[in-house]
Structures are given as structure tokens and as C-alpha cells.
MARZABA-995335 format. One line per 3 residues: number of its first residue (from 1); for each residue x, y, z of C-alpha. Coordinates in steps of 0.05 Angstrom, whole numbers, plus 5000, padded with zeros to 4 digits. Example, Ala and Ser with C-alpha at 12.3 -4.5 7.8 and 13.67 -1.06 7.14 Angstrom:
REM MARZABA-995335
1 = 5246,4910,5156; 5273,4979,5143
//
This chain:
REM MARZABA-995335
1 = 4741,1554,3348; 4687,1541,3295; 4687,1569,3225
4 = 4623,1587,3189; 4630,1559,3118; 4703,1577,3124
7 = 4686,1651,3116; 4687,1676,3188; 4711,1656,3257
10 = 4649,1650,3301; 4642,1627,3373; 4635,1650,3445
13 = 4659,1722,3457; 4668,1735,3382; 4621,1781,3344
16 = 4583,1742,3291; 4611,1744,3220; 4663,1798,3235
19 = 4730,1761,3239; 4748,1734,3171; 4772,1662,3171
22 = 4843,1645,3154; 4864,1573,3161; 4935,1587,3185
25 = 4907,1631,3241; 4862,1574,3262; 4922,1527,3264
28 = 4965,1576,3303; 4912,1590,3356; 4901,1515,3366
31 = 4975,1506,3379; 4977,1564,3429; 4916,1547,3472
34 = 4954,1510,3527; 5027,1531,3519; 5067,1594,3527
37 = 5079,1611,3454; 5122,1656,3412; 5086,1670,3346
40 = 5130,1697,3290; 5092,1723,3230; 5113,1771,3175
43 = 5079,1838,3180; 5010,1836,3148; 4990,1765,3166
46 = 4945,1786,3223; 4981,1778,3290; 4927,1821,3322
49 = 4873,1773,3299; 4911,1714,3330; 4912,1752,3396
52 = 4837,1765,3391; 4822,1692,3377; 4865,1669,3436
55 = 4831,1721,3480; 4763,1692,3462; 4789,1621,3476
58 = 4817,1642,3544; 4752,1677,3563; 4713,1614,3546
61 = 4759,1573,3591; 4758,1623,3649; 4698,1670,3642
64 = 4715,1705,3708; 4788,1715,3691; 4823,1778,3667
67 = 4867,1785,3605; 4924,1834,3595; 4949,1858,3528
70 = 5017,1893,3530; 5045,1938,3476; 5105,1985,3478
73 = 5072,2049,3451; 5009,2089,3462; 4986,2086,3389
76 = 4991,2010,3393; 4950,2011,3457; 4896,2050,3421
79 = 4897,2001,3363; 4890,1940,3408; 4832,1972,3445
82 = 4797,1988,3380; 4808,1916,3355; 4779,1886,3419
85 = 4718,1931,3415; 4710,1914,3341; 4717,1838,3344
88 = 4699,1816,3415; 4628,1808,3440; 4643,1841,3507
91 = 4615,1903,3540; 4662,1959,3518; 4664,1985,3590
94 = 4700,1921,3609; 4756,1935,3559; 4804,1986,3590
97 = 4868,2018,3567; 4921,2040,3618; 4971,2096,3609
100 = 5012,2135,3658; 4962,2192,3650; 4910,2152,3688
103 = 4919,2163,3763; 4942,2102,3804; 4880,2102,3848
106 = 4836,2100,3786; 4877,2044,3756; 4865,2002,3819
109 = 4790,2006,3810; 4793,1998,3734; 4835,1935,3741
112 = 4783,1904,3788; 4723,1918,3744; 4755,1905,3675
115 = 4760,1838,3638; 4811,1861,3587; 4867,1910,3605
118 = 4910,1939,3550; 4971,1975,3574; 5044,1994,3564
121 = 5088,1947,3606; 5117,2004,3647; 5050,2022,3677
124 = 5034,1949,3695; 5102,1935,3727; 5099,2000,3767
127 = 5031,1979,3795; 5054,1908,3809; 5116,1931,3847
130 = 5073,1975,3891; 5022,1920,3905; 4963,1956,3873
133 = 4937,1891,3843; 4963,1822,3825; 4962,1773,3767
136 = 4936,1709,3799; 4868,1715,3764; 4897,1733,3696
139 = 4886,1676,3646; 4927,1705,3588; 4980,1758,3577
142 = 4995,1780,3505; 5064,1810,3494; 5061,1849,3429
145 = 5126,1866,3394; 5159,1811,3435; 5227,1825,3404
148 = 5233,1881,3455; 5240,1829,3510; 5313,1841,3528
151 = 5356,1869,3584; 5312,1895,3640; 5253,1915,3597
154 = 5188,1911,3636; 5164,1851,3595; 5215,1808,3631
157 = 5193,1829,3701; 5119,1820,3685; 5128,1750,3656
160 = 5169,1729,3717; 5117,1756,3766; 5060,1724,3725
163 = 5090,1654,3727; 5105,1663,3801; 5035,1679,3823
166 = 4986,1651,3772; 4969,1577,3777; 4951,1569,3703
169 = 4991,1622,3664; 4986,1630,3589; 5033,1675,3550
172 = 5029,1696,3477; 5088,1732,3448; 5078,1765,3380
175 = 5131,1792,3333; 5149,1796,3259; 5224,1795,3273
178 = 5252,1764,3336; 5326,1774,3320; 5385,1756,3277
181 = 5416,1699,3316; 5403,1640,3364; 5425,1679,3425
184 = 5375,1735,3413; 5317,1688,3401; 5337,1644,3459
187 = 5337,1704,3505; 5265,1721,3485; 5244,1649,3498
190 = 5278,1648,3566; 5249,1714,3588; 5178,1697,3567
193 = 5183,1623,3589; 5165,1600,3519; 5144,1527,3510
196 = 5124,1531,3437; 5150,1569,3376; 5104,1581,3317
199 = 5135,1608,3254; 5102,1622,3187; 5126,1655,3124
202 = 5093,1673,3059; 5110,1606,3026; 5077,1560,3078
205 = 5021,1516,3053; 4967,1545,3099; 4990,1617,3087
208 = 5004,1625,3012; 4931,1629,2992; 4921,1690,3035
211 = 4981,1733,3015; 5002,1774,2955; 5071,1781,2924
214 = 5115,1840,2942; 5165,1856,2888; 5228,1890,2913
217 = 5266,1938,2867; 5335,1963,2883; 5346,2032,2853
220 = 5419,2052,2849; 5437,2125,2842; 5505,2159,2834
223 = 5531,2223,2866; 5563,2276,2823; 5639,2276,2820
226 = 5642,2342,2858; 5600,2317,2916; 5641,2253,2919
229 = 5704,2296,2923; 5677,2337,2981; 5655,2274,3016
232 = 5725,2245,3010; 5755,2308,3040; 5706,2301,3098
235 = 5727,2228,3105; 5800,2249,3109; 5783,2295,3167
238 = 5749,2238,3202; 5810,2193,3191; 5853,2247,3222
241 = 5811,2248,3286; 5806,2172,3285; 5881,2169,3298
244 = 5867,2195,3368; 5831,2129,3384; 5877,2083,3345
247 = 5941,2111,3376; 5912,2100,3446; 5885,2029,3432
250 = 5814,2053,3444; 5786,2024,3379; 5800,1967,3332
253 = 5847,1994,3279; 5831,1939,3228; 5757,1954,3219
256 = 5735,1966,3147; 5678,2011,3168; 5669,2056,3228
259 = 5599,2079,3249; 5572,2129,3299; 5555,2069,3343
262 = 5629,2055,3355; 5639,2122,3389; 5572,2122,3424
265 = 5593,2056,3455; 5657,2086,3481; 5620,2144,3515
268 = 5568,2095,3541; 5621,2052,3574; 5656,2111,3605
271 = 5592,2140,3633; 5573,2072,3660; 5641,2065,3692
274 = 5631,2131,3729; 5564,2108,3754; 5593,2042,3778
277 = 5650,2078,3813; 5599,2119,3851; 5557,2058,3868
280 = 5497,2078,3826; 5493,2008,3797; 5513,1938,3817
283 = 5575,1903,3790; 5531,1853,3753; 5492,1909,3718
286 = 5557,1944,3702; 5589,1884,3668; 5525,1864,3632
289 = 5517,1934,3601; 5589,1944,3578; 5603,1939,3503
292 = 5678,1933,3511; 5691,1883,3567; 5760,1856,3551
295 = 5794,1903,3562; 5747,1956,3590; 5754,2026,3561
298 = 5762,2055,3631; 5820,2008,3645; 5856,2029,3581
301 = 5847,2102,3600; 5872,2092,3671; 5932,2050,3652
304 = 5955,2099,3599; 5936,2162,3637; 5891,2187,3580
307 = 5851,2250,3591; 5779,2228,3596; 5751,2296,3575
310 = 5791,2290,3510; 5761,2222,3497; 5690,2249,3505
313 = 5706,2309,3462; 5738,2269,3405; 5680,2220,3407
316 = 5632,2278,3397; 5675,2304,3339; 5676,2236,3304
319 = 5601,2226,3313; 5588,2294,3283; 5634,2280,3223
322 = 5602,2212,3209; 5532,2241,3215; 5549,2297,3167
325 = 5580,2248,3118; 5516,2207,3118; 5476,2270,3103
328 = 5516,2292,3043; 5521,2221,3014; 5453,2190,3027
331 = 5404,2247,3043; 5413,2315,3010; 5465,2371,3010
334 = 5414,2419,3041; 5414,2376,3104; 5490,2375,3103
337 = 5492,2451,3097; 5443,2458,3154; 5486,2413,3197
340 = 5548,2454,3181; 5512,2516,3206; 5497,2481,3272
343 = 5570,2461,3279; 5592,2533,3267; 5542,2557,3319
346 = 5568,2508,3371; 5639,2528,3356; 5622,2601,3367
349 = 5593,2581,3435; 5661,2551,3453; 5645,2477,3445
352 = 5713,2444,3436; 5688,2385,3395; 5657,2433,3344
355 = 5716,2482,3344; 5762,2425,3328; 5722,2412,3264
358 = 5710,2484,3244; 5783,2504,3252; 5807,2448,3206
361 = 5829,2463,3135; 5783,2408,3111; 5721,2443,3139
364 = 5742,2511,3112; 5752,2482,3042; 5685,2445,3041
367 = 5648,2505,3068; 5678,2554,3018; 5667,2506,2960
370 = 5593,2501,2976; 5587,2577,2979; 5630,2594,2919
373 = 5603,2540,2873; 5530,2551,2894; 5523,2476,2909
376 = 5464,2490,2956; 5419,2490,2894; 5438,2419,2875
379 = 5395,2362,2899; 5410,2290,2914; 5394,2242,2856
382 = 5348,2203,2902; 5298,2260,2899; 5289,2252,2823
385 = 5284,2177,2833; 5228,2186,2885; 5190,2231,2837
388 = 5199,2181,2780; 5174,2123,2823; 5112,2162,2845
391 = 5095,2180,2773; 5103,2108,2752; 5058,2084,2810
394 = 5004,2134,2790; 5007,2124,2715; 5021,2049,2709
397 = 4989,2020,2773; 4936,2073,2786; 4963,2077,2857
400 = 4954,2139,2899; 4972,2111,2967; 5047,2108,2980
403 = 5091,2109,3042; 5161,2138,3038; 5206,2117,3097
406 = 5264,2162,3116; 5311,2162,3175; 5311,2237,3190
409 = 5255,2285,3208; 5289,2340,3170; 5289,2296,3108
412 = 5214,2282,3117; 5200,2357,3117; 5247,2367,3057
415 = 5212,2312,3017; 5143,2338,3035; 5159,2408,3010
418 = 5193,2384,2946; 5138,2335,2928; 5083,2386,2942
421 = 5117,2433,2893; 5127,2377,2842; 5056,2351,2843
424 = 5022,2416,2863; 4950,2402,2882; 4945,2334,2849
427 = 4966,2295,2910; 4956,2305,2985; 5023,2295,3020
430 = 5037,2293,3095; 5094,2273,3140; 5086,2226,3200
433 = 5136,2235,3257; 5142,2219,3331; 5121,2257,3392
436 = 5186,2284,3420; 5199,2357,3404; 5258,2404,3395
439 = 5259,2479,3393; 5263,2480,3317; 5227,2414,3305
442 = 5160,2403,3339; 5138,2331,3343; 5068,2306,3330
445 = 5023,2291,3389; 4987,2224,3393; 4923,2260,3373
448 = 4955,2290,3311; 4986,2222,3293; 4917,2188,3299
451 = 4885,2241,3255; 4939,2234,3201; 4932,2158,3199
454 = 4856,2163,3196; 4861,2212,3137; 4910,2164,3103
457 = 4862,2106,3112; 4805,2147,3083; 4847,2168,3022
460 = 4848,2240,3044; 4924,2234,3044; 4959,2201,2984
463 = 5032,2200,3005; 5056,2191,3076; 5129,2208,3090
466 = 5145,2172,3154; 5203,2163,3202; 5214,2100,3243
469 = 5151,2115,3285; 5110,2081,3229; 5152,2018,3226
472 = 5121,1977,3282; 5049,1958,3294; 5015,2017,3261
475 = 4953,1994,3224; 4958,2023,3154; 4918,1982,3104
478 = 4917,1980,3028; 4987,2009,3016; 5010,1986,2948
481 = 5080,2015,2947; 5135,2029,2998; 5196,2071,2983
484 = 5258,2066,3027; 5294,2132,3019; 5354,2096,3048
487 = 5366,2023,3070; 5368,2006,3144; 5421,1960,3175
490 = 5369,1922,3216; 5331,1860,3195; 5275,1880,3243
493 = 5266,1949,3212; 5272,1920,3142; 5217,1869,3155
496 = 5172,1920,3191; 5178,1972,3136; 5169,1923,3078
499 = 5109,1892,3112; 5069,1957,3103; 5053,1935,3032
502 = 5024,1872,2998; 4970,1861,3049; 4908,1863,3005
505 = 4938,1866,2935; 5006,1855,2902; 5055,1907,2927
508 = 5121,1939,2908; 5179,1958,2952; 5232,2006,2926
511 = 5299,2014,2962; 5341,2073,2941; 5416,2062,2947
514 = 5472,2111,2933; 5531,2076,2903; 5598,2076,2941
517 = 5566,2101,3005; 5543,2072,3072; 5478,2053,3037
520 = 5512,1992,3008; 5536,1958,3072; 5471,1977,3108
523 = 5430,1939,3055; 5477,1879,3054; 5477,1874,3130
526 = 5401,1877,3136; 5391,1823,3082; 5443,1778,3114
529 = 5411,1785,3183; 5342,1771,3154; 5368,1708,3118
532 = 5402,1683,3182; 5338,1695,3222; 5296,1656,3173
535 = 5346,1598,3173; 5344,1595,3249; 5268,1597,3253
538 = 5260,1543,3200; 5306,1497,3241; 5298,1520,3313
541 = 5314,1454,3347; 5375,1485,3379; 5332,1534,3418
544 = 5317,1509,3488; 5244,1516,3506; 5213,1515,3575
547 = 5188,1446,3596; 5145,1417,3650; 5112,1481,3674
550 = 5065,1461,3729; 4994,1485,3717; 4932,1480,3760
553 = 4864,1510,3749; 4856,1583,3771; 4812,1586,3833
556 = 4765,1645,3840; 4743,1662,3910; 4669,1677,3924
559 = 4650,1749,3912; 4664,1794,3971; 4616,1847,3996
562 = 4631,1905,3951; 4667,1952,3955; 4673,1992,4018
565 = 4747,1976,4029; 4763,1998,3958; 4728,2065,3967
568 = 4764,2077,4031; 4830,2059,3998; 4818,2110,3943
571 = 4793,2164,3989; 4854,2157,4034; 4905,2148,3979
574 = 4959,2184,4018; 4958,2126,4068; 4961,2079,4008
577 = 5024,2115,3984; 5058,2101,4051; 5038,2028,4045
580 = 5066,2025,3974; 5133,2053,3998; 5135,1998,4050
583 = 5120,1945,3997; 5176,1972,3953; 5224,1973,4013
586 = 5206,1901,4029; 5219,1881,3957; 5287,1913,3961
589 = 5301,1876,4026; 5280,1810,3994; 5331,1824,3939
592 = 5385,1838,3990; 5369,1776,4029; 5368,1733,3966
595 = 5436,1760,3946; 5463,1745,4016; 5433,1675,4013
598 = 5463,1662,3944; 5531,1686,3968; 5530,1643,4031
601 = 5518,1582,3986; 5571,1601,3935; 5641,1574,3923
604 = 5670,1643,3937; 5640,1643,4007; 5670,1574,4022
607 = 5738,1594,3995; 5740,1658,4036; 5721,1618,4099
610 = 5778,1570,4085; 5825,1630,4088; 5799,1647,4157
613 = 5754,1704,4138; 5699,1715,4190; 5632,1743,4167
616 = 5585,1785,4210; 5529,1735,4197; 5572,1680,4229
619 = 5577,1719,4294; 5503,1733,4304; 5442,1692,4286
622 = 5389,1742,4266; 5318,1721,4251; 5287,1744,4186
625 = 5236,1793,4216; 5290,1825,4258; 5337,1832,4199
628 = 5281,1864,4158; 5267,1912,4214; 5340,1933,4220
631 = 5349,1942,4145; 5286,1984,4143; 5313,2026,4199
634 = 5379,2035,4163; 5344,2054,4098; 5300,2103,4135
637 = 5359,2137,4168; 5396,2142,4102; 5338,2174,4066
640 = 5325,2223,4123; 5397,2246,4126; 5397,2257,4051
643 = 5332,2295,4054; 5358,2343,4107; 5424,2355,4073
646 = 5424,2421,4034; 5456,2411,3966; 5475,2467,3919
649 = 5448,2457,3849; 5471,2500,3791; 5425,2518,3734
652 = 5451,2463,3688; 5433,2407,3738; 5365,2439,3749
655 = 5355,2443,3673; 5369,2368,3665; 5322,2351,3722
658 = 5267,2394,3691; 5277,2362,3623; 5265,2292,3652
661 = 5207,2318,3693; 5172,2355,3636; 5186,2310,3577
664 = 5188,2242,3611; 5130,2195,3619; 5118,2179,3692
667 = 5186,2209,3708; 5222,2166,3655; 5256,2193,3593
670 = 5297,2159,3539; 5371,2176,3549; 5382,2193,3476
673 = 5322,2240,3478; 5351,2274,3540; 5417,2284,3502
676 = 5379,2317,3445; 5337,2361,3491; 5399,2381,3530
679 = 5432,2405,3466; 5377,2458,3461; 5398,2482,3530
682 = 5471,2482,3506; 5488,2427,3556; 5531,2381,3513
685 = 5592,2337,3513; 5635,2345,3576; 5588,2396,3604
688 = 5530,2347,3599; 5569,2289,3628; 5593,2329,3688
691 = 5524,2356,3707; 5487,2292,3691; 5534,2252,3735
694 = 5525,2304,3791; 5449,2299,3785; 5455,2223,3791
697 = 5505,2226,3848; 5461,2273,3888; 5401,2227,3879
700 = 5357,2268,3832; 5365,2226,3770; 5384,2154,3754
703 = 5402,2122,3688; 5378,2051,3678; 5368,2009,3614
706 = 5381,2070,3569; 5327,2109,3606; 5335,2166,3656
709 = 5289,2164,3716; 5269,2223,3759; 5283,2200,3831
712 = 5264,2266,3865; 5251,2338,3847; 5295,2394,3874
715 = 5236,2436,3898
//
């Protein structure tokens, strides 16, 4: 890559005098040209530009090859496409973005004619599994936000398939925050077959001339004595319900701090145990996904004859109590009061977990105190602190572009209304939230999100109040101040949020912390995790990198006569669907045969044979084609019998199926989002678990990797 007087990157496939030169980017790209690399850069140092430069290098090496850029969200897909069109000297028609909204038949043709494909990983892996195209002529795959490479996320499957079929694969993983420990970073390197780690921070010699300082200010606030008293009463009620778990050995009694996650993990493990019992998942998946493995929660319950429905119900009560405590201590009493109203409504509808709270003397006291003392008019001291910071930014730094991060949508709306009243028409204020919607809280579509960000870039919006949707990857330039309405207990989210400022000028980061509340441990945990991560990345010799990957030049066959077969394939896509089903079935068979083969070569197999166990495979010698044919026949019979069987579905099961179908993307919906949507249908707690498990058992839904998949519709 050549530099023009050290001002711009210029060269083949780059637009002239468009990409500004930065020496550390030049060094990083040079180290990534021939090795699978994980590039770790703080937010704001131009990870996208590094991807663009490596794309240009790969196109120069293989002009006929394709390049894939993967990103986890649609807004990021749009950003990468805009960057490619802005910086690369390539016909824009050869730069294509894939989403689930583009039909499969169209994606087949687009993949063939495009040079750069930008997509969410779910779309690519769905197409690969169905044999719609392959990766053998792909010279580079960019995995943006590579820290998401865990579990069975699609990134893992794509990288595995890429190395299997491409003779000269090149992987670029990009992230600002790979994880807090060696195990997490090692997992990313293993899954992406990383040969080379590149880490830079703001203090590095080739970086420091291009960055600006970000000053961090910790703003401590104190709650009033009365609010602290009510919070302690609420804590006492939680401690009372906590005894249910401690007395039954379901939770560690010596923990200093209990979070909602503790109880979500218990319900997760129980739900997973039911799925495993009904053969929805394999034993390996079951064990890998459990939080409490020794002993398992289900084993404790079975051994002590504990009522499972009570466990689910008390988990729900504790989660509600902890959530409400967070609201009154760290957000605002108005959000706490709103949550109390929702609990009362649920109790009136007969929900046991809510009735248990509402019928307590603690709840009655807190509720009456709020009403009698007119506490609804009091505001959290953080609000005055936010107003003070904004005034200081305007008056002392002449800054009218600020982002306020908050955890809750309701808080974003609350802050927007309060700040609009406070500053009247002097500032334009808008909130920025995600796409998912509730009955009383409509999300923002991608189109609305794009419009808001564009208005913010053009200074038509001065203050953006954002939830976590703005933490990762969103291109928001020239922000001089960031306000954390509350700290976050994640080093990844801390780094992503803080990186929104200090890009083009010195920046300031304000973190609001309420004394003697959960804000304190959250801030300490995030800083400790960030420090550990930096220590690991500075001395990453312990991380095992891939070695001796065999590479040979990619061979491109001579152009075929175009494109009659493609047109026929598209015109007769129903036939293509049948072929895809066969491909998927064959992949399943390959997995079965691989597992059989691994078992036959295992120590367990040899031990069992020593005890005189005879296996069916020992009695007959079946050739591979014959075995495939028989398994296909069995699978076909099974699906036919299920299809003919008439199953009664009540309205709750149908509602859950419809939620996944209507709100999911390509029949896939986040499990937590389904829980929230189901609440609006009054399908909660035990009621939700019963009907969700029935929907899974009857083959309509399946939960995998914290997502719910629509397997078939009931129509």
C-alpha cells in the first residue's frame, strides 16, 4: 500500500486522495495480508478503514475473487456498504448487501455477480447450509465485532466452512473488546483460526499522534434518606424470598451481592433440562449450556422433591424485586412507581409471583408511603447532575453534541421530556432506541434510526439519549462528551460507550454513580475486567494461535456459458427447495455418521465391547450409500407421520408461534425478546414455560443459542 506524501492511502481499488493516511493502520494491514488476524483497536481508531485497506489488498491479489464482510446488525451492514462505496474504486453494483428480506433465489444471483458481499452471518450460513453458493472463490472474510464469536454463533460455522473449502483463506476479525480473560480470547482465536493478534492502544508509538485525550469524570450522587429507607425495606422483602433458594441449596448463601442474572440462570437451567429430557437437544449441548453443572439445579430439585413451579415463581418474584430496586436507586422514582403499577396489574390478573409481592407488608408500606408523602414529585439526583453537565459543556466547552447512555428505554423517554422542558427550544433532543416493540413502547425502525443518526451528524440534533443499540459500531463522529447515566458491569460495553468520544478532538466522559447502590460494584467490575483484558493483550504469549495452515493459490475455472442454468434454477425455485432439503438432510446424516465413527473409535466403545456388549453395526456391514438411503427413509417416515398427526393447539401456544413468526427475522427471535412480547399477551412465568415447552415438544418451535426458531407454522 503506497502513501501519497503521507496524507492519503492510494493504490489499486482505492479512490484517489480519499482515505486519510495513518501510520498504525499501514502497519496493521501489512501484518494481516497473509495471516488470519484478530485486530483489537479501541473504538475510534478506524477498524473499518483497516478492513477497507485489506479488501483493496485482497482484490489486488485475486481480482476475480469475492470478499465477504460480516456484521451482526443491519445498521452495521448499511455502514459497511456505505464505506465500501465511499472508499473503494469499484462499480457500486458489484457491492451488495444481504439481509433476510432479500429472497433466496435473488441472493443466489447476487452472490454470483457481486465482488463484495456485506451480510449478517445468519443469512450467509443459511445459504451455505442449503448449498446456494460456496466460499471456495472468496479471498477474504471480515468478521466485524468479532467478540461475538462464541457458542454456536454463525461466525463459527462460517469460518469452519471457509477453511474447509477455500484453498487460500484469509480472515480478519475486528473488535474493540475481545473479552475479560484468556479463555474468552482463546475461544475467539480458536473459532476464527487466528494466526496473528494485533493489539493497539492509545499509548502506542504509531498511534498516539492520531488520538485525543478522553478525560473521565466520576460524578457521585447521594439518595435522600427517605428513598434509602424505602429501598432498604424493599431489600428486606427480597431477603425474605431469597430464603426459599438458600434453604433448598439452590443458590450460594455466601454471596455478597445477588443479581437478576442469578435467578435467570436457574430458570435457564431448568428450561434446558426439560428440553434435554424430551430430546430436543443433545447431551453435549445440554452440558455446555448449563450454568450450574455441579450439582445441576434439576438434580437438586429431584433429590429434594422440590416443586418446580414454585422455583419458577420465586425466581420471577426475585427478579422483579431486584429490577424495582435498581429503578428506585439508580434511575428515578417515577420508573419505580410505574413498575409497581405493573406488578399490581399482574397480581390482579392472578399471577402468583406478583401476588406474593403485592400481598407483603413491605409492598403495602412502600406503596402507601409514596402516595401519602407525595414522593412521585421527587426526582433522582442524577437528573440535576445531567442538567449541570450539559450546561457546563455548552458554556465552558461550546459543545452542543452530547450522547447520554442509559440502560432503560423508559429512562430515555423520561430524560428526553425533562431535558426538553429544561432547555426549552435551545437544544434539539432525541432518543435513540432499538427496533423491537411493545404495546406501550414502540421501537424505532431501521429507517427511523438512520434518519436520527443522520440528523445528529448534521447537527440537527444536539443531544442523543441512547440505549445499548448505539454502543457497537454505529458511526457517530465529532461527539465531544459522553454521559453514562449509570455504569455498566461489562468491559465491552464500557469501552464501546466511552469510544464514542475523543475521535477528532479532546473528549470528556462522565459516569454518574449513586453511592451505596449497585452502581458502585458495576463500575468496579467493569474497570477490573478492562484492566485484566489490557494486561492479557499486552502479554498474549499464553494464547495458542493456529499454525501451519496450508495455503495454495485459489484456482478460478474458465468462464462458463452464461447463465441459462441459473435462470432455470430461479424460475423453478420450488424444485430448488426440494434439492435444498436433501442437502440439509445429507448434512444431518454426515453429522450422524461422524458421531458414530467417533464413538466406534472411542475408549467407551472398547470398554463396552470388553463387557460383551454387541452393537448393531457389528452384526451387519452396511455400505455408506446404503446407510444414507436408510437414514433418509427413516427421516422421511418420521416427518410424514408427524405431519399427518392432528395436534390440538390452545390459543397460548398459537400466540407464541405467531410472536416468533411475526417478530422474528427469518423465523428466528431472541428468547428474551419473546419473553417480553409474551408478557403483553399475559403469557408469563409458569404459564409461559408450560406452553413454550409444548410448542417445542410438538415441533413448532425450537430454542437454540438463546434464540427461538420457528420450525413450522400451525396453519
